[in-house]
C-alpha positions as CSV (number, residue, x, y, z in Angstrom):
1,M,119.3,98.4,6.8
2,P,118.9,99.5,2.9
3,S,116.6,97.9,1.2
4,P,118.2,95.4,-2.0
5,L,118.8,96.4,-5.0
6,P,116.3,95.7,-7.9
7,L,117.1,92.6,-10.1
8,A,117.8,94.0,-14.1
9,D,120.2,93.2,-16.3
10,P,124.0,93.9,-15.8
11,A,125.4,97.2,-16.8
12,P,128.1,96.9,-18.7
13,A,131.7,97.7,-16.9
14,D,132.4,100.6,-19.0
15,G,129.2,102.6,-18.7
16,M,128.9,103.2,-22.3
17,L,125.4,103.7,-23.4
18,P,123.3,102.2,-26.6
19,S,122.6,104.6,-29.5
20,S,118.8,104.8,-28.4
21,V,119.1,107.8,-25.5
22,L,119.9,110.0,-28.4
23,A,116.4,110.1,-29.9
24,G,114.5,113.0,-28.2
25,A,117.7,113.6,-26.0
26,G,117.8,117.8,-27.5
27,Q,114.4,118.0,-25.5
28,R,114.9,117.1,-22.8
29,D,117.0,118.9,-19.2
30,F,120.2,117.3,-17.8
31,G,120.3,117.1,-13.9
32,V,122.9,115.9,-12.0
33,Y,122.2,114.0,-8.3
34,L,125.5,113.0,-5.7
35,H,124.8,110.9,-2.9
36,V,126.3,111.3,-0.2
37,P,125.8,108.3,1.8
38,F,126.6,109.2,5.3
39,C,125.2,109.7,8.3
40,R,126.0,110.5,11.8
41,D,123.6,108.2,13.4
42,R,120.4,105.9,11.8
43,C,116.7,106.9,11.7
44,G,114.5,104.3,12.9
45,Y,112.3,105.0,10.3
46,C,114.8,105.3,7.8
47,D,115.6,102.7,5.0
48,F,117.8,104.8,2.7
49,N,121.0,104.0,1.1
50,T,123.3,105.4,3.7
51,F,125.6,104.0,6.7
52,T,126.9,105.4,10.2
53,A,130.5,105.1,11.5
54,S,129.9,101.4,12.4
55,E,128.9,100.5,9.6
56,I,131.6,101.0,7.3
57,R,134.7,100.3,9.3
58,G,137.5,100.8,7.0
59,V,135.9,103.1,4.8
60,K,137.0,106.4,5.3
61,R,134.6,109.4,4.4
62,S,137.7,111.9,3.2
63,D,138.3,110.3,0.4
64,F,135.1,110.2,-0.3
65,A,134.3,113.5,-2.9
66,D,137.9,112.0,-4.8
67,Q,135.6,108.9,-5.5
68,A,132.6,111.4,-6.7
69,I,134.4,113.4,-9.0
70,A,136.0,110.2,-10.3
71,E,132.1,109.0,-10.8
72,V,131.5,112.8,-12.4
73,A,134.8,112.5,-14.9
74,L,132.9,108.5,-16.0
75,A,130.1,110.1,-16.6
76,A,131.9,113.0,-18.9
77,R,133.0,110.1,-20.6
78,V,129.7,107.9,-21.0
79,L,127.9,111.0,-22.2
80,T,130.6,112.5,-24.7
81,A,131.1,108.6,-26.4
82,A,127.3,108.7,-26.9
83,Q,127.1,111.5,-29.2
84,L,124.6,112.8,-27.0
85,P,124.7,116.9,-27.2
86,A,125.8,119.4,-24.8
87,R,123.7,119.9,-22.4
88,P,125.1,122.1,-19.2
89,A,123.8,120.9,-16.2
90,R,120.3,122.9,-15.2
91,T,119.9,120.9,-11.8
92,V,122.8,120.4,-9.3
93,F,121.6,118.0,-5.9
94,F,123.3,116.3,-3.4
95,G,121.2,114.3,-1.2
96,G,122.0,111.4,0.9
97,G,122.7,110.9,4.2
98,T,124.0,114.1,5.5
99,P,126.0,116.0,2.8
100,T,126.8,118.4,4.8
101,L,129.1,115.5,6.7
102,L,131.7,116.3,4.3
103,S,133.6,119.4,4.6
104,T,132.6,122.4,2.3
105,D,135.8,122.6,0.9
106,D,135.2,118.3,-0.1
107,L,131.4,119.3,-1.2
108,A,132.5,122.7,-3.7
109,R,135.2,120.9,-5.2
110,M,132.5,118.0,-6.1
111,L,130.5,120.6,-7.5
112,D,133.5,122.4,-9.5
113,A,133.8,119.0,-10.7
114,V,130.3,118.6,-12.2
115,R,130.9,121.8,-13.1
116,E,134.2,121.4,-15.5
117,Q,133.2,118.1,-16.6
118,L,129.8,118.3,-17.4
119,G,129.0,121.9,-17.1
120,I,126.5,123.7,-14.9
121,A,124.1,126.2,-16.9
122,D,123.9,129.8,-15.5
123,D,120.8,130.2,-13.5
124,A,121.0,126.6,-12.3
125,D,119.6,125.1,-9.3
126,V,121.9,123.9,-6.9
127,T,120.8,122.2,-3.5
128,T,122.0,120.4,-0.9
129,E,120.6,119.0,2.0
130,A,121.6,119.4,5.7
131,N,120.5,118.4,8.7
132,P,119.7,121.4,11.2
133,D,123.4,120.2,13.5
134,S,125.3,119.4,10.4
135,I,126.3,122.9,9.1
136,D,127.0,126.5,10.4
137,A,126.8,130.1,9.6
138,A,130.0,130.0,8.4
139,G,129.7,126.9,6.2
140,L,126.8,128.1,4.7
141,E,128.4,131.1,3.3
142,R,131.0,129.2,1.9
143,L,128.5,126.9,0.1
144,A,126.8,129.9,-1.4
145,A,130.2,131.1,-2.5
146,A,130.5,128.0,-4.3
147,G,127.5,128.1,-6.1
148,F,124.9,126.6,-3.9
149,T,121.6,127.6,-4.1
150,R,119.5,126.3,-2.1
151,V,119.4,124.4,1.2
152,S,117.2,121.8,2.3
153,V,116.8,121.1,5.8
154,G,115.6,118.3,7.8
155,M,113.4,119.6,10.3
156,Q,111.1,116.7,9.9
157,S,109.3,118.2,13.6
158,A,109.8,120.3,16.1
159,V,108.0,118.6,19.0
160,P,110.7,116.5,21.1
161,H,108.3,113.1,21.6
162,V,108.4,113.0,17.5
163,L,111.9,113.4,16.9
164,A,113.2,111.2,19.6
165,T,110.0,108.2,18.2
166,L,111.9,109.3,14.4
167,E,115.7,109.4,16.4
168,R,116.1,112.7,14.9
169,T,119.0,114.0,17.1
170,H,118.6,117.5,16.5
171,D,118.0,120.1,18.8
172,P,115.1,121.7,16.6
173,E,115.7,125.2,18.3
174,N,118.4,124.9,15.8
175,V,115.8,125.3,13.1
176,P,115.0,129.1,12.4
177,L,119.0,129.7,13.5
178,V,120.1,127.3,10.4
179,V,117.6,128.9,8.2
180,A,118.0,133.0,8.9
181,A,122.1,132.1,8.4
182,A,121.3,130.6,5.1
183,K,118.9,133.6,4.3
184,E,122.0,135.5,5.5
185,A,124.5,134.0,3.2
186,G,122.0,134.0,-0.1
187,L,120.8,130.9,-0.3
188,A,117.1,129.8,-0.7
189,V,115.9,127.4,2.2
190,S,113.4,124.5,2.2
191,L,112.1,122.5,4.7
192,D,111.2,118.8,5.0
193,L,108.3,118.1,7.3
194,I,107.4,113.8,8.3
195,Y,103.8,113.5,9.7
196,G,101.9,110.6,11.6
197,T,104.6,109.6,13.5
198,P,103.4,107.4,15.8
199,G,102.1,108.6,19.5
200,E,102.0,112.5,17.0
201,S,99.0,114.2,17.8
202,L,97.1,116.7,15.4
203,D,98.0,119.5,18.3
204,D,101.8,118.6,17.8
205,W,101.6,118.8,14.5
206,Q,100.4,122.2,14.9
207,R,102.8,123.0,16.9
208,S,105.7,121.6,14.2
209,L,104.2,123.4,11.5
210,D,104.0,126.7,13.7
211,A,107.6,126.0,14.4
212,A,108.2,126.1,10.4
213,L,106.0,129.1,9.4
214,A,107.8,131.2,12.3
215,A,110.9,130.3,10.4
216,D,109.8,131.8,7.0
217,P,111.1,129.3,4.6
218,D,110.6,129.9,0.9
219,H,109.6,125.8,0.2
220,L,108.3,123.6,2.1
221,S,107.8,119.7,1.5
222,A,106.7,117.0,4.2
223,Y,106.0,113.5,3.5
224,A,103.4,110.9,5.3
225,L,105.4,108.6,7.7
226,I,105.3,105.2,6.0
227,V,106.8,102.8,7.9
228,E,109.6,100.1,5.2
229,E,109.7,96.8,6.3
230,G,113.3,96.0,8.2
231,T,113.4,99.1,9.4
232,K,114.1,99.5,13.5
233,L,110.6,101.1,13.5
234,A,108.8,98.6,11.7
235,R,109.7,95.8,14.1
236,Q,109.0,98.0,16.8
237,I,105.8,98.5,15.7
238,A,105.5,95.1,15.4
239,R,106.8,94.5,19.0
240,G,104.3,96.5,20.1
241,E,106.4,99.3,21.5
242,V,105.5,101.7,19.7
243,P,101.8,102.2,18.2
244,D,101.4,101.8,14.2
245,V,100.6,104.6,12.3
246,D,96.9,105.7,11.7
247,D,95.6,106.8,7.9
248,D,92.9,108.4,9.1
249,L,94.9,110.7,10.7
250,H,97.7,111.0,8.0
251,A,94.7,112.4,6.1
252,T,93.3,115.2,8.8
253,F,97.2,116.1,8.8
254,Y,97.5,116.3,5.6
255,E,94.2,118.9,5.5
256,A,95.7,121.1,8.2
257,L,99.1,121.5,6.0
258,D,97.5,122.3,3.0
259,A,95.1,124.9,4.7
260,R,98.0,126.6,7.1
261,L,100.3,126.8,4.2
262,G,97.9,128.3,2.1
263,V,96.9,131.1,4.1
264,A,100.5,131.7,4.9
265,G,100.8,132.2,1.2
266,Y,102.5,129.1,-0.3
267,D,100.8,126.8,-3.2
268,W,101.4,123.4,-3.6
269,Y,103.0,122.5,-7.1
270,E,103.0,118.4,-6.4
271,V,101.4,116.5,-3.3
272,S,104.0,116.6,-1.4
273,N,105.7,119.9,-1.7
274,W,104.3,123.4,-1.3
275,A,106.5,126.7,-2.5
276,R,105.8,130.7,-1.9
277,N,106.6,131.9,-6.3
278,P,107.3,129.1,-8.9
279,E,110.3,130.5,-9.4
280,Q,111.4,128.7,-5.6
281,R,110.4,125.1,-6.7
282,S,112.3,122.1,-6.6
283,R,113.1,122.6,-10.2
284,H,115.3,119.0,-9.6
285,N,112.4,117.3,-8.0
286,R,110.9,118.0,-11.1
287,A,113.3,116.0,-13.4
288,Y,112.5,113.1,-11.8
289,W,108.9,113.5,-11.9
290,T,108.7,114.7,-15.6
291,G,111.1,111.9,-17.3
292,Q,114.4,114.4,-18.0
293,D,117.5,113.2,-17.9
294,W,120.3,112.7,-14.7
295,W,123.6,111.0,-13.7
296,G,123.3,109.9,-10.4
297,V,126.5,109.7,-8.9
298,G,127.2,107.6,-5.4
299,P,126.8,104.5,-4.0
300,G,123.3,103.6,-4.7
301,A,122.7,106.1,-6.9
302,H,120.0,105.8,-9.4
303,S,120.0,107.5,-13.3
304,H,118.3,108.1,-16.5
305,V,118.9,108.6,-19.8
306,G,117.2,108.3,-22.8
307,G,114.6,106.0,-21.5
308,V,117.5,103.8,-19.8
309,R,117.9,103.9,-16.5
310,W,120.7,102.4,-13.8
311,W,121.8,102.5,-10.7
312,N,125.4,101.4,-8.7
313,V,126.6,99.4,-6.4
314,K,125.0,101.0,-2.8
315,H,128.3,99.8,-0.4
316,P,130.7,102.7,-0.6
317,A,133.6,100.5,-0.2
318,A,132.3,98.2,-3.5
319,Y,131.5,102.0,-4.8
320,A,135.5,103.3,-4.5
321,D,136.6,99.8,-5.7
322,R,135.0,99.5,-8.7
323,L,136.2,103.7,-9.9
324,A,139.7,102.9,-8.2
325,H,139.4,100.3,-10.9
326,G,138.4,102.0,-14.2
327,L,134.6,100.5,-14.1
328,S,131.9,101.8,-13.8
329,P,129.6,101.5,-10.1
330,A,126.7,100.5,-12.0
331,A,125.0,97.2,-10.6
332,G,122.5,97.1,-12.6
333,R,120.0,99.1,-15.7
334,E,117.4,98.0,-17.7
335,T,115.8,99.9,-20.7
336,L,112.2,100.7,-20.5
337,D,109.4,100.2,-23.3
338,A,106.7,102.5,-24.5
339,E,104.6,101.7,-22.4
340,T,106.3,101.2,-18.8
341,R,107.2,104.9,-19.6
342,R,104.2,105.8,-19.9
343,I,102.8,104.5,-17.3
344,E,105.8,105.7,-15.0
345,R,104.5,109.0,-16.7
346,V,100.8,108.5,-15.0
347,L,102.1,107.5,-11.8
348,L,103.9,110.5,-11.3
349,E,102.9,113.7,-14.0
350,V,98.5,112.9,-12.1
351,R,100.6,114.8,-8.4
352,L,101.5,117.6,-10.0
353,R,99.6,120.5,-9.8
354,E,99.6,121.0,-13.4
355,G,98.2,117.9,-14.4
356,L,98.2,115.0,-16.7
357,P,97.0,115.2,-19.9
358,T,94.5,113.4,-20.5
359,D,95.8,111.8,-24.3
360,A,98.9,110.0,-22.2
361,L,95.6,107.7,-20.4
362,T,94.2,104.8,-22.8
363,A,91.0,104.6,-23.5
364,L,89.8,102.5,-20.8
365,G,91.7,105.4,-18.2
366,R,89.8,108.3,-20.3
367,R,86.7,106.8,-19.5
368,A,87.6,105.9,-15.6
369,V,88.0,109.7,-15.4
370,A,84.3,111.1,-15.0
371,G,84.3,108.5,-12.4
372,L,86.8,110.5,-11.0
373,I,85.2,113.5,-11.1
374,A,81.8,112.4,-9.7
375,D,83.8,111.1,-6.8
376,E,85.3,114.8,-6.3
377,L,88.9,113.2,-7.0
378,V,89.4,115.2,-10.0
379,D,88.2,118.9,-11.1
380,P,86.0,119.1,-14.0
381,G,87.0,122.3,-15.3
382,A,90.4,121.2,-15.9
383,A,89.2,118.0,-16.7
384,L,87.0,119.7,-19.8
385,R,90.0,120.8,-20.9
386,G,92.2,117.6,-21.6
387,V,94.5,117.7,-17.8
388,V,93.2,115.3,-14.9
389,V,94.5,118.0,-12.3
390,L,93.7,116.9,-8.5
391,T,91.0,118.1,-5.7
392,L,92.6,118.3,-1.9
393,R,90.0,114.9,-2.1
394,G,92.3,113.5,-4.6
395,R,95.7,114.6,-3.3
396,L,95.0,112.6,-0.6
397,L,93.8,109.6,-2.4
398,A,96.1,109.6,-5.0
399,D,97.3,106.2,-5.1
400,T,93.2,105.0,-5.9
401,V,93.4,107.5,-8.8
402,V,96.2,105.8,-10.6
403,R,95.0,102.8,-9.5
404,R,92.1,103.7,-11.5
405,L,93.3,105.5,-14.8
406,L,95.9,102.8,-14.9
407,P,92.7,100.0,-15.6
408,D,94.0,96.1,-15.9
């Protein structure tokens, strides 16, 4: 089941924000995330806030769009009351779950609500996630007509036994068909991959890379499998039913991935993300990585505006009930102090290709850079220019780099 919400202060019932969010607002972009919490099946590795039909009896998927639209209207009221400057959304992202389990009409209505209530920039990056078996050519054409610009397809692997371990139910042969149909509809395409699944060999991973590159996407994301506590996969590993994850093999997979993508013309711009050119990078994710503002709509969605962070109740029934009674669905929130924001900046920006300016570090952190250069974790030329940029080895050991840049 999904992990519990963090502990923090209670959120106000009306969702109103403090005046502190105004500071620097004109220099921050604004985006919108819409979390659709429904999945056809629960994958054994997943601890996202998602629900299958058997887990949410009494909640109708067909009602969700109206509930999300109600929260979008709440967002407009709260942002206006805070006297924030008008900032059309530069990015809109539908995630989940599987957003494309909703009808394309519902997705279009939700996007229209964002456009009408909050505004969407003319050049906005508007993305939806999709599984290869949850969308077809006609649906992709309708999404493009509604204003979507990108689809992010959950491929994960091209190898049946790897998909079976992950409990992914789609036919891998559908992936190139969906990619081709999306391109025909005028949408940019990203493929999401997972590496390091128990039982996955290097040959298996190379097969997945072959298939991903043959589909010719504009963008790829690839994530090492993390076995989250409380998931079915964690229990299977604990019982010895499947082998544990091999961190050394993760590194081998990543090196193979980076080499293959480099030859194919993709550049890394964040440790887990590659694109053919800067225009095809995910601007929505970059907003998270660089501390911009966004409103998260939906059960369990997180938001951040001007150093105030909050998160919604997780269950769809509780979410619907709060909105039906005119209340904010927020379950808790926190105001980040300057040091917390600095630490989060280090954690996230060091993973970017353009790197982390050393002026974000304390004196102790800056002194650690020389040792990181000596250990071939940080690019020496960039460091001389006052920026911490990870080498390939540094990307493999990014958590180690962060710990050394943030000494106790």
